[in-house]
N, C-alpha and C positions, 0 to 999 in steps of 0.2 A: 679242498681248502688250501690253496696255494698262497693266499695273501695273508701271511702271518703278520706283516707290518700293519695291515688294516685292523687286525684284531688288537694288536698292541696299542695302536692309536686310540681305539675305542676304550681300552682299559685306562689309559692315561687321561682321556677326556672325563671319564667317570671319577677318577681319583682326584682330579683338579677341582671338583665341586665339593666343598666342605659338607660333611654329613654327620655331625655329632648326634648321638642318640637323642631322640625327640626333636631334632632339627634337620630331618632328612628331606624336607619339602623340595628344595631346589634340585637335589640329585634325583628324587623321585620323578619330578617333572621331566627332566632330561631323559630318564630311562623310558618313561611313558612315550615320549616322542620317537625314540629309537625303535621301540617295539612296533609302532605304527608303520615303520618302514620295512618290517619283516613279513613273513608269510602268515602271521597270526590272523585268525578270523575275527577275534574279539580282543580288544585292549581296553582296560579300565582301571580306575583307582577305587578301592573299597573305602568304607567309612572309617577304617582305622588308619589309612594312609598307605597301605600296601599296593603295589602295582601288579596287575594280573594281565596275562596274555594267554590265549588259547588257540591251539591248532586243532580244529575239530576233525574227528574221524567218524565215518559212517559206521559206528559200532556201538553196541549196547554195553560193551565192557567198561568197567570202572576206569577212571582217568589215571594216568601217571603224572605225578607232580615233580617238577624240577624247580628248586628254590635256592635263593642266596640272599643274605641280609645286606641291606643298603648302608647301615650305620657304621661309624667308626668310633674309636675311643678318643679321638683327637678333637680339641676344642676348635671353634671357628677362628681363633687367633693363631693357631699353629701354622708355621711356615710349611706349606705343602708342596714346595718346589721339588722337582725330581731330578735325578741324575741317571743318565742312560749310558751304559758302556756296552761292549760287545757281548758280555756274558750276563750282566745283571741290570735290573732296573730298581733303583732305590727311591722310595717315596713313602711318606706316612700313609698307611691304609691301602697300599697297592696290593699286598697279599691278603689282607684282611679288611675289606673283602672285594675291592674294586675289580680285580681280574675275574673273580667268580661271577659278579654281576654282568660283566662283559660277556662271559661265556653263556649266560642265559640268552642274551640278545643274539649272540653268534649262532647258537643252536636254532633259535626261532627263525633266523634268516636262511640257514644253510641245510637244515635237515630235509630229507626227502619225505614228504608227507605219505607217499605210497609205501614207505617202509614201516609205517606205524599201523598197528592193528587196534589201536585205542587212542583216544584224544590225549594230547600232551598239554598239560596246564603249567604255565610258568608263573612264578611269584618272586618278585623282588620285595622283600618284606622289611619292615622297620623294627627298631628296638630289640635287637639281639644282644647288644653289649651292655655291660654294667647293670645299672638299675632299670634298664629297659624291661627286664624280667620276662623276656621272650614275648612281649606284648603282640608283636606283629604275627608271628607264626601261631600263637595261641588263638588270635582272632580268626585266622585262616581255618584252623582245625575245628574251632567251636561253631563256625558258621557254614561248614560243608553241608550240603544237602544229601550227599551220598558218600559213603566210605570209599576212599580212593584205593587204587591198586597198590600203590607204594609211593614213597617220597625219596627222591635223590636230592640230598642237600649238599650244596657246594661251599667249601671253605677254600679260598684260593690257593694257599700255600701248603695244602695237605696231600699233594700227590704222593702215592706210595703208602699212605696211611688209610686205614678203614676204621672209622668210628662206628663201632657196633654196640658200645655200652655207654649210656648217658649217665653221668655223675649227677646225683641229686644234690641240690643246693637249697639251703635256707639262709635268709639274711634278715638280721634284726638290727634295730636301732634302740639302744638303751638310753633313756633320759633320766637324769637325777636332778631333782630340785631340792634346795635346802635353804636354811635361814640366811646364810651369808653374813656379811658385815665387815667391819674394819679388822685388819689382821692383828691389831694390838688391843683396841678398845673392846672388841667383841670376841676376843680369843676364847675358844671353847665352844662357840657356835658350830653347828654342823657345816661342813664344806661339801658341796656337790662333787668337787674334784677328788677330795679325799675318799668319799664313799665310793665313787665310781672306780677309782684306782684300786681299792680293795677288791671290788667285784672283778675287775679286769685281771688282777693277779691270780684270783682263784680259777678263772676260766683258762688263763694261759697255762696253768699248772696241771690241767687235766691230762691224764696219762694216755694220750692217743697218738703221740708224735711218731712212734715206731710201728704203728699197726699197718701202715700201707693201704688201708681201706678207708680212711677218713682223714679230714684235716679241719683245722679251725684257724681263722685269722681275724685279728682286730685291725681293720684297715684304716679306720679314721677315729680320731678322738679329739675332742675340743671342749673348751669351757672356760669360765672365769672372765674377768674384765681387766684387772690390773694385778701386779705382783703383790700389792699390799691390801688386796681385797679378798676376803673369804668368799669363795665362789658360790653363787646362788644357783647356777645352772651348769650342767656338763652333760655331754653325750658321747657315745661311741657307736660305731657301726661294725657289725660282726658277720663274718662269712663262714658258714658251716657246710662241709661237703662230705659225701659218702658214696661209695659205688652202689649201694642198695638203698631202697626206700626204708627198709627195716633198720639198717644201720644209721641212716640219717635221723630217723625218729628217736633212736636210742641216744644219739649225740645231742639232739635238741633237749631231751629230758635231763641229761647230765649237765648241760650248760645252764639250764633254767634252775637246777638245784643249787647252783652257785649264787644265784641272785633271785630269790623268790620275790614276788611283788611285795614291796615294803611301803607302808604308809604309817608314819607316826608324826608327832608334833614337830620334829626337827628336820626330817628329810623324807622324800618319797622317790620311788622308782617306777618308771613305766616302760613296758616292753612294747615295741611296735614292729610288726612283721613288714619288711619292705621288699622281700624277694622270695619267690618259691619256684624252684625248677625241679619238677618231679623226676625221679630216676626211672630208668627203663633199659632194656637190653634185648639184643638179638643173639641167639646162640651162634657159635662159630660155624656150625654146619647149616645155618639157615640159607635158603636159596639166594636171598639178596646179597648176603656176604659172599657166597660162592660165585655169583655172577660178577661181582666187583673184582674179585681175585682173578677170575677168568678173563675179564676185559683187559686188565692190566697185563696179564701174561700174553695175551694175543697181540698186544702192541709192543711187546718186547721189553717190558719193564724189567730193569736189571736185577732187582732183588725181590725176595718174597715180601709181599705187602705186610705191613705191621698192623695188627689189630690193636686198637687203642681205645681208651675211654676218655671222655671229655664232657664239658657242659656246653652244649650247642643247641641250635634250633631243633635238633632231633629229639631232645628231651620231651617235648610236648607230644608229637605223634607216637613215639614209642610208649609213653605212659598211657596213651589212649588206645593201644592195640593196633596202631597203624604201622606197617612195616616201613622203616626208614633207615637210611644209611648216609654217612657223610664221606665224601671223597673230595679230591682236589684237582687243580688244573696244572700246577707246577710245584716246585719246591722253593724254599726261601728261608728267611731267618729274621731275627730281631723283631718279631711280631709284637705289636703294641708299643714299639719305640719309634722315635722319629727317624731312626736309621733303618727302619724296616725295608726289606728288599725281596725281590723274587729272582729266580734263575731263569734265564731266557731259553737255553737249549731244550729243556723238557716240555716247553709249552705245546708244541705240535703233538707230541706223544700224549700229553694230557687231554688235549681236545679230541684226538682220535679215540682215546679210551672212553671219553664221555659219550660220543656218538655210538660207539659199540655197546656201552653199558645200557643205554636207552633201548637199543634193539633187544638185548638179552633180557632186560627186565620186562619189557612189553611181552615177550614170548613166554614168560613164566605164567602158569595158570593161577587164577585167583585162589583156588583151593590150596595149592602148594605154598603160596607165599604167606598165607595167614599164619600168625604165631600164637594167637590165643583167642 
């Protein structure tokens, strides 16, 4: 792999195609065509919108999956122009996750099929970000005809980090409806904003901020019509997280105790679940974690890989008993900001580690890699 510029050009071409969550079609079409130019035996788009490619191996062993999400957090109106310097490439969505999608195509084009002892299944999936609720990878896992060997999931700017614990996430929309009316003539009528604000204050005061194992965030709140109108409608969206499913369930119960379903003649409350990312984890000594650490060490990664937790596509396979790990292609910063960037010097090392990791994971026995 001498032509690093070609790889960088591919990543930029992908980044230059807007792909907000639920609007990934144009980027998906481009990726589909690029996969057709690789060694893949089969290339197709599934009913959910994910792009698949398969390098077949004459083996009955379960497939190894390599995945990366197509979508970004940026709207179609975002200025996606890029700035390239000697050491950095700055562009919205380049690290999360354009360079990782480029790596899928690069591996499919350059890996030596004879080095594989099992089929290698590539997926560029939709709807990882925000309220996508992991729709793409969920569809992949739910429609598998056979349990895979493992999943290697790519997040572009995560090189040197190994995501082996998936943070559980629950998201809710709380909607309040009330009588409303004129701020003077109908003073005393229930206000949806007032009632929602009381609930929000109770939720925000829950004593979990110092636990380190859970979090809550009211990310959106909206309601009312004018300053002199008692609000008839108001809503908020709430994000709850925990490192364990048990902890997440406990947090959900605590939050719901702040705002039980209320229905009376003056106002009502409705809870709507809008997101569910189940928790899961691999032990630090799991062979998949060890293989990733070993691959990084073998390419001379300068520091001990950091074992981290996060909410990624790995949540779904890990919650279903499928061994999964998240790794990266390079380092970077300002993720989810328009000033997002990746570092160019580590890219070759990141690609080398990925090819080596595929070999190492293929070599693991199916019995050893199972974790439940």
